[in-house]
C-alpha positions as CSV (number, residue, x, y, z in Angstrom):
1,M,0.0,0.0,0.0
2,K,1.2,3.5,-0.8
3,K,2.5,5.4,2.2
4,V,0.2,8.4,2.9
5,N,0.8,11.0,5.6
6,P,-1.9,13.6,5.4
7,F,0.3,16.1,7.2
8,E,2.6,16.0,4.2
9,E,0.0,16.1,1.5
10,K,1.3,18.6,-1.1
11,D,-2.0,19.1,-2.9
12,Y,-3.9,19.9,0.3
13,I,-6.6,22.6,0.0
14,P,-6.1,25.4,2.6
15,V,-9.0,26.4,4.8
16,D,-8.9,30.2,4.1
17,G,-10.8,31.5,1.1
18,T,-12.1,28.2,-0.2
19,F,-15.8,28.2,0.6
20,K,-18.1,26.5,-1.9
21,N,-21.0,28.2,-3.7
22,W,-24.6,26.8,-3.4
23,Q,-24.3,24.9,-6.7
24,E,-21.2,23.1,-5.5
25,L,-23.0,21.9,-2.4
26,N,-25.6,20.0,-4.4
27,S,-24.2,16.7,-5.6
28,K,-25.9,14.4,-8.1
29,P,-27.6,11.6,-6.1
30,Y,-26.8,8.0,-6.7
31,D,-29.4,5.7,-8.4
32,K,-30.7,3.6,-5.6
33,R,-31.4,0.7,-8.0
34,K,-27.9,0.6,-9.5
35,A,-25.6,1.9,-6.8
36,S,-23.5,-0.6,-4.9
37,P,-24.6,-1.4,-1.4
38,Y,-21.3,0.0,-0.2
39,T,-21.6,3.2,-2.1
40,K,-24.7,3.8,0.0
41,T,-22.9,2.8,3.3
42,R,-19.9,5.0,2.5
43,V,-22.2,8.0,2.0
44,I,-23.8,7.3,5.4
45,L,-20.4,6.9,7.1
46,M,-19.1,10.2,5.8
47,N,-22.3,12.0,6.6
48,G,-22.0,10.7,10.2
49,T,-18.3,11.6,10.3
50,E,-19.0,15.2,9.3
51,F,-21.8,15.4,11.9
52,E,-19.4,14.2,14.6
53,S,-16.8,16.8,13.6
54,N,-19.4,19.6,13.6
55,W,-20.8,18.8,17.0
56,F,-17.3,18.2,18.5
57,L,-16.3,21.7,17.3
58,H,-19.4,23.3,18.7
59,Q,-18.7,21.7,22.1
60,F,-15.1,22.8,21.9
61,S,-16.1,26.4,21.1
62,R,-18.6,26.4,24.0
63,N,-15.8,25.2,26.4
64,C,-13.1,27.7,25.0
65,N,-12.5,31.2,26.5
66,N,-10.3,32.5,23.7
67,N,-12.2,34.2,20.9
68,D,-9.2,34.1,18.5
69,L,-9.2,30.3,18.8
70,R,-13.0,30.2,18.6
71,R,-12.9,32.1,15.3
72,E,-10.5,29.5,13.9
73,I,-12.8,26.8,15.1
74,A,-15.9,28.5,13.6
75,N,-14.1,28.8,10.2
76,V,-13.2,25.1,10.0
77,R,-16.6,24.2,11.3
78,R,-18.3,26.1,8.5
79,H,-16.2,24.2,5.9
80,E,-17.2,20.9,7.7
81,Q,-20.9,22.0,7.4
82,Q,-20.5,22.5,3.7
83,Q,-18.9,19.1,3.3
84,Q,-21.8,17.5,5.1
85,K,-24.3,19.2,2.8
86,Q,-22.4,18.0,-0.2
87,I,-22.3,14.4,1.1
88,A,-26.0,14.4,2.3
89,S,-27.2,15.5,-1.1
90,L,-26.0,12.2,-2.6
91,K,-29.0,10.4,-1.1
92,P,-31.8,10.2,-3.8
93,L,-35.3,11.5,-3.3
94,D,-36.9,8.2,-4.1
95,E,-35.1,6.3,-1.4
96,S,-37.5,5.9,1.5
97,N,-36.4,6.5,5.1
98,L,-36.9,2.8,5.8
99,E,-34.8,1.8,2.8
100,T,-32.1,4.1,4.0
101,T,-32.4,2.5,7.5
102,I,-31.4,-0.9,6.0
103,S,-28.2,0.7,4.6
104,Y,-27.6,2.2,8.0
105,E,-27.7,-1.2,9.6
106,Q,-25.6,-2.8,6.9
107,L,-23.0,-0.1,7.5
108,A,-23.1,-0.8,11.3
109,V,-22.7,-4.6,10.7
110,D,-19.9,-4.5,8.1
111,L,-18.0,-1.5,9.4
112,T,-18.0,-3.0,12.9
113,A,-16.9,-6.4,11.6
114,I,-14.1,-4.9,9.5
115,L,-12.7,-2.8,12.5
116,A,-13.0,-5.8,14.8
117,R,-11.1,-8.1,12.4
118,H,-8.2,-5.7,12.2
119,V,-7.9,-4.0,15.6
120,N,-5.2,-5.2,17.9
121,D,-6.6,-4.0,21.3
122,Q,-8.6,-6.8,22.9
123,N,-10.9,-4.4,24.9
124,V,-11.8,-2.5,21.7
125,R,-12.4,-5.7,19.8
126,N,-14.6,-7.1,22.5
127,T,-16.7,-3.9,22.4
128,L,-17.0,-4.1,18.7
129,N,-18.0,-7.7,18.6
130,F,-20.5,-7.2,21.3
131,A,-22.4,-4.4,19.6
132,L,-22.0,-6.0,16.2
133,L,-24.6,-8.7,17.1
134,E,-27.1,-6.1,18.2
135,D,-26.9,-4.1,15.0
136,F,-27.1,-7.3,13.1
137,D,-30.4,-8.1,14.9
138,H,-31.7,-4.5,14.1
139,L,-31.1,-5.2,10.4
140,Y,-33.3,-8.3,10.7
141,R,-36.2,-6.5,12.4
142,Y,-36.1,-3.5,10.1
143,A,-36.0,-5.8,7.1
144,N,-39.2,-7.5,8.2
145,L,-40.8,-4.1,8.7
146,L,-39.7,-3.0,5.3
147,K,-41.2,-6.0,3.5
148,M,-44.4,-5.9,5.6
149,E,-45.0,-2.1,5.1
150,E,-43.4,-1.2,1.7
151,G,-43.3,-4.6,0.0
152,E,-39.5,-4.2,-0.6
153,D,-36.9,-6.9,-0.1
154,A,-34.0,-5.8,2.1
155,Y,-31.8,-8.2,0.1
156,D,-32.2,-6.0,-2.9
157,I,-30.4,-3.3,-0.9
158,T,-27.8,-5.3,1.0
159,K,-27.2,-8.0,-1.8
160,E,-25.2,-11.1,-0.8
161,Y,-22.7,-9.2,1.4
162,T,-24.7,-9.3,4.6
163,E,-27.0,-12.0,6.0
164,I,-30.4,-11.0,7.3
165,M,-31.4,-13.2,10.3
166,P,-31.6,-12.8,14.1
167,G,-28.5,-11.8,16.1
168,R,-28.7,-11.2,19.9
169,P,-32.4,-10.5,20.1
170,T,-33.2,-6.8,20.4
171,I,-35.2,-7.4,23.6
172,A,-32.0,-8.5,25.2
173,H,-30.1,-5.3,24.3
174,H,-31.7,-3.1,27.0
175,R,-29.1,-2.7,29.7
176,H,-28.6,-0.3,32.7
177,P,-26.6,2.8,31.9
178,F,-24.0,1.7,34.4
179,D,-23.2,-1.2,32.1
180,A,-22.4,1.0,29.1
181,I,-19.1,2.4,30.4
182,N,-15.8,0.9,29.1
183,N,-12.2,1.5,30.2
184,F,-10.7,4.2,28.0
185,M,-7.6,3.7,26.0
186,N,-4.2,5.4,26.6
187,K,-3.0,7.7,23.9
188,E,0.6,6.9,24.8
189,T,0.3,3.1,24.3
190,A,-2.7,2.6,21.9
191,D,-1.7,2.0,18.3
192,L,-3.0,4.3,15.6
193,Y,-5.5,1.9,14.1
194,T,-7.0,1.4,17.6
195,K,-7.4,5.1,18.0
196,L,-9.0,5.4,14.6
197,A,-11.3,2.5,15.2
198,A,-12.7,4.1,18.3
199,H,-13.2,7.5,16.7
200,I,-14.8,6.0,13.5
201,I,-17.3,3.7,15.2
202,T,-18.3,6.4,17.7
203,G,-19.1,8.8,14.9
204,A,-20.9,6.1,12.8
205,E,-23.1,4.9,15.7
206,Q,-23.9,8.5,16.7
207,Q,-25.1,9.2,13.2
208,T,-27.4,6.1,13.4
209,M,-28.7,7.2,16.8
210,N,-29.4,10.7,15.6
211,Y,-31.1,9.5,12.4
212,Y,-33.5,7.3,14.3
213,M,-34.1,10.0,16.9
214,N,-35.1,12.4,14.1
215,I,-37.1,10.3,11.7
216,G,-38.7,7.8,14.1
217,N,-41.7,10.0,15.0
218,L,-42.2,10.8,11.3
219,H,-42.8,7.1,10.4
220,P,-46.3,6.6,9.0
221,T,-47.2,3.6,11.2
222,E,-47.5,3.2,14.9
223,L,-45.5,0.0,15.0
224,G,-42.7,1.5,12.9
225,R,-42.6,4.5,15.3
226,K,-42.2,2.2,18.3
227,L,-39.5,0.2,16.6
228,Y,-37.4,3.3,15.8
229,S,-37.9,4.5,19.4
230,E,-36.7,1.2,20.8
231,I,-33.7,0.8,18.6
232,A,-32.7,4.5,19.0
233,M,-32.4,3.8,22.7
234,V,-30.1,0.9,22.0
235,E,-28.0,3.1,19.7
236,E,-27.6,5.5,22.6
237,Q,-26.1,2.7,24.6
238,H,-23.7,1.9,21.7
239,V,-22.6,5.5,21.4
240,T,-21.9,5.6,25.2
241,E,-20.0,2.3,25.0
242,Y,-17.9,3.3,22.0
243,G,-17.4,6.9,23.2
244,S,-16.1,5.7,26.5
245,L,-13.2,4.0,24.8
246,L,-11.8,7.3,23.7
247,D,-8.8,8.7,25.7
248,A,-10.4,10.9,28.3
249,N,-7.0,12.6,29.0
250,C,-6.6,14.2,25.6
251,S,-7.0,18.0,25.5
252,W,-9.6,19.7,23.3
253,L,-6.9,20.7,20.8
254,E,-5.4,17.2,20.8
255,N,-8.9,15.8,20.1
256,W,-9.4,18.3,17.3
257,V,-6.2,17.1,15.6
258,M,-7.4,13.5,16.0
259,H,-10.8,14.3,14.6
260,E,-9.3,15.9,11.5
261,Y,-6.9,13.0,11.0
262,T,-9.8,10.5,11.3
263,E,-11.7,12.4,8.6
264,S,-8.7,12.5,6.3
265,Y,-8.2,8.8,6.8
266,L,-11.8,8.0,6.1
267,Y,-12.1,10.2,3.0
268,Y,-8.9,8.6,1.6
269,S,-10.3,5.2,2.4
270,C,-13.6,6.0,0.6
271,Y,-11.7,7.5,-2.3
272,S,-9.6,4.3,-2.7
273,D,-12.6,2.0,-2.3
274,E,-15.4,3.8,-4.2
275,T,-16.6,2.3,-7.5
276,D,-18.7,5.2,-8.6
277,P,-16.4,7.6,-10.6
278,Y,-18.4,10.7,-9.8
279,I,-18.5,10.0,-6.0
280,K,-14.9,8.8,-6.0
281,E,-13.8,12.2,-7.2
282,I,-15.9,14.0,-4.5
283,Y,-14.1,11.9,-1.9
284,H,-10.7,12.8,-3.3
285,T,-11.5,16.5,-3.2
286,L,-12.9,16.3,0.3
287,Y,-9.8,14.4,1.4
288,L,-7.6,17.3,0.2
289,E,-9.9,19.7,2.0
290,E,-9.5,17.7,5.2
291,C,-5.8,17.8,4.9
292,G,-6.2,21.5,5.0
293,H,-8.4,21.3,8.1
294,L,-5.8,19.0,9.7
295,R,-3.0,21.5,9.1
296,K,-5.1,24.2,10.7
297,A,-5.8,22.1,13.8
298,A,-2.1,21.2,14.1
299,E,-1.2,24.9,13.8
300,M,-3.6,25.7,16.7
301,L,-2.2,22.9,18.8
302,Q,1.3,24.4,18.3
303,K,0.1,28.0,18.9
304,F,-1.9,27.4,22.0
305,E,-0.4,24.4,23.7
306,G,3.2,24.4,22.3
307,K,2.9,20.9,21.0
308,T,3.6,19.6,17.5
309,W,1.3,17.1,15.9
310,N,4.1,14.5,16.1
311,C,3.5,14.0,19.8
312,L,0.1,12.4,19.0
313,F,1.6,10.0,16.5
314,P,4.6,8.4,18.2
315,Q,4.6,5.5,15.7
316,G,4.3,7.8,12.7
317,A,1.3,9.5,11.0
318,E,1.2,7.4,7.8
319,F,-2.3,5.9,7.3
320,P,-2.6,2.3,8.6
321,E,-4.5,-0.2,6.5
322,L,-7.4,1.5,4.8
323,I,-11.1,0.7,5.4
324,K,-12.2,-1.6,2.5
325,F,-15.9,-2.6,2.5
326,E,-16.6,-6.2,1.9
327,G,-18.9,-9.0,3.1
328,N,-18.2,-10.4,6.6
329,V,-20.6,-13.3,6.6
330,E,-18.4,-16.0,8.1
331,Y,-16.9,-13.6,10.6
332,V,-20.3,-12.6,11.9
333,R,-21.5,-16.2,12.0
334,D,-18.4,-17.0,14.2
335,V,-19.1,-14.1,16.6
336,I,-22.8,-15.2,16.9
337,K,-21.7,-18.8,17.6
338,N,-19.3,-17.8,20.3
339,T,-20.7,-14.7,22.0
340,V,-24.5,-14.3,21.3
341,T,-25.5,-15.0,24.9
342,M,-23.0,-12.5,26.4
343,T,-24.1,-9.3,28.2
344,R,-22.5,-6.5,30.1
345,D,-21.7,-6.3,33.8
346,R,-20.1,-2.8,34.3
347,E,-16.8,-3.0,32.3
348,N,-16.9,-6.7,31.9
349,Y,-18.6,-9.1,29.4
350,I,-20.3,-12.1,30.9
351,E,-22.6,-14.9,30.0
352,V,-26.1,-13.7,30.8
353,G,-26.8,-17.0,32.7
354,K,-24.1,-16.1,35.3
355,L,-25.8,-12.9,36.4
356,S,-27.8,-12.8,39.5
357,E,-31.5,-11.7,39.4
358,K,-30.4,-8.6,41.4
359,S,-27.9,-7.5,38.7
360,D,-28.4,-4.1,37.1
361,F,-29.0,-5.8,33.7
362,K,-31.8,-8.1,35.0
363,K,-33.6,-5.4,36.9
364,Y,-33.4,-2.8,34.1
365,N,-34.3,-5.2,31.3
366,K,-37.4,-6.4,33.3
367,Q,-38.4,-2.9,34.0
368,V,-38.4,-1.6,30.4
369,N,-39.8,-4.8,29.1
370,K,-42.6,-5.0,31.7
371,N,-44.9,-6.6,29.0
372,E,-42.4,-8.4,26.9
373,T,-44.9,-9.6,24.3
374,K,-45.5,-5.9,23.4
375,E,-41.8,-5.1,22.8
376,A,-41.7,-3.5,19.3
377,G,-38.9,-5.6,17.9
378,H,-40.8,-8.7,18.9
379,V,-44.2,-7.5,17.6
380,V,-42.7,-6.7,14.2
381,I,-41.6,-10.3,13.7
382,E,-44.7,-11.8,15.2
383,D,-46.9,-9.7,12.9
384,Y,-44.8,-10.7,9.9
385,I,-45.1,-14.4,10.8
386,K,-48.9,-14.1,11.2
387,R,-49.2,-12.5,7.8
388,Y,-46.7,-14.6,5.8
389,D,-46.4,-17.8,7.9
390,E,-42.6,-17.3,8.5
391,D,-40.2,-14.4,9.0
392,Y,-38.2,-12.6,6.4
393,R,-34.5,-13.8,6.2
394,Y,-31.5,-14.1,3.9
395,E,-29.3,-17.0,5.2
396,V,-26.4,-18.7,3.4
397,N,-26.7,-21.7,5.8
398,E,-28.8,-22.6,8.8
399,H,-28.5,-20.2,11.7
400,P,-25.4,-21.0,13.8
401,C,-27.5,-20.8,17.0
402,E,-30.1,-23.5,17.4
403,E,-32.4,-21.3,19.6
404,L,-32.7,-18.8,16.8
405,R,-33.4,-21.1,13.8
406,S,-37.1,-21.1,14.0
407,R,-38.8,-19.0,11.3
408,K,-42.2,-19.4,12.8
409,E,-41.6,-18.1,16.3
410,D,-39.5,-15.2,17.7
411,N,-37.5,-16.2,20.8
412,I,-37.9,-13.4,23.4
413,H,-36.3,-15.3,26.3
414,F,-33.0,-16.1,24.6
415,A,-29.9,-14.2,25.9
416,R,-31.9,-12.5,28.7
């Protein structure tokens, strides 16, 4: 792989004086029938990455008492907002919110699996594998809702890259907030890919959480509204779990540099991986713009804290292995087989059967699922089975977990 250090990118686009006009912000949408599933997921990923950058910079500014620095933050943030608008406009008008939701969950499944497969830090890998099975189950439940309400096959969106079948059942995802906190990494010892993985997945899951929070109450059916509400709460857990991995000892300026580096890495990864020539070129331009943002953040780190960007990259700032979207069917099956009955007990992962009835998980799960037969994720599947005699799935082989193989009954007791 070509060695790429974004701090040394010669063709970078400087921040000052490079605002886009309105026409440049409106990209040509992809064709939902012809676009690759991963073209769609990359658009969602980068939309979420820009959202994370924008809100990080808003919070930074609100916690900063130097107006000169706040002006620099505002300037970069305005550019990030323009980038977000350009990326968001790639979504076509004829793609329904529920169809987009399928792509959101495919992104969650395959991005999480890719990061888990390549990350070295065991704590981060455990966190990724744990949430992976929950997003995998969300895909299954939304796919059944899509077929039941819009008559569309989720397989036509995800293709053969991602199976559609139960993971850890959604009813088992609801845990006490105390169990959502992880041990955070150390910037001095964590390798660069580990740092990137934590930043990337936090931004991606946050985008999913926000999307469901904002569109859920707009869904035209009561059952769909309830499903979005339930899964949005799970995504909030995931954002907490992933966000708590980030080094809490980094300064705001150090965090800013790492945010811009992450964006540069992701845009370069998307540029390298994209199959649509038009979108590929957009990613390349935005990569060069992010290199300009990165230089500005590094300049501010030097000016206000007297630190060079090198101190954040003791092993070098060349990009590690790039994100390449691909199917992860066998990997996900293996994680299901070995960890589907796991839950959280504070910072630890534990077999749910080993928890006492007085555990935070058991008490919280029973409280929110007071009438478990009315839990939205379960009702979606039961309603689908009543209508079509069996649930909607796409499996390459029988389910790796015997308790989840039935297509005529949704198991609401498993993993609880």
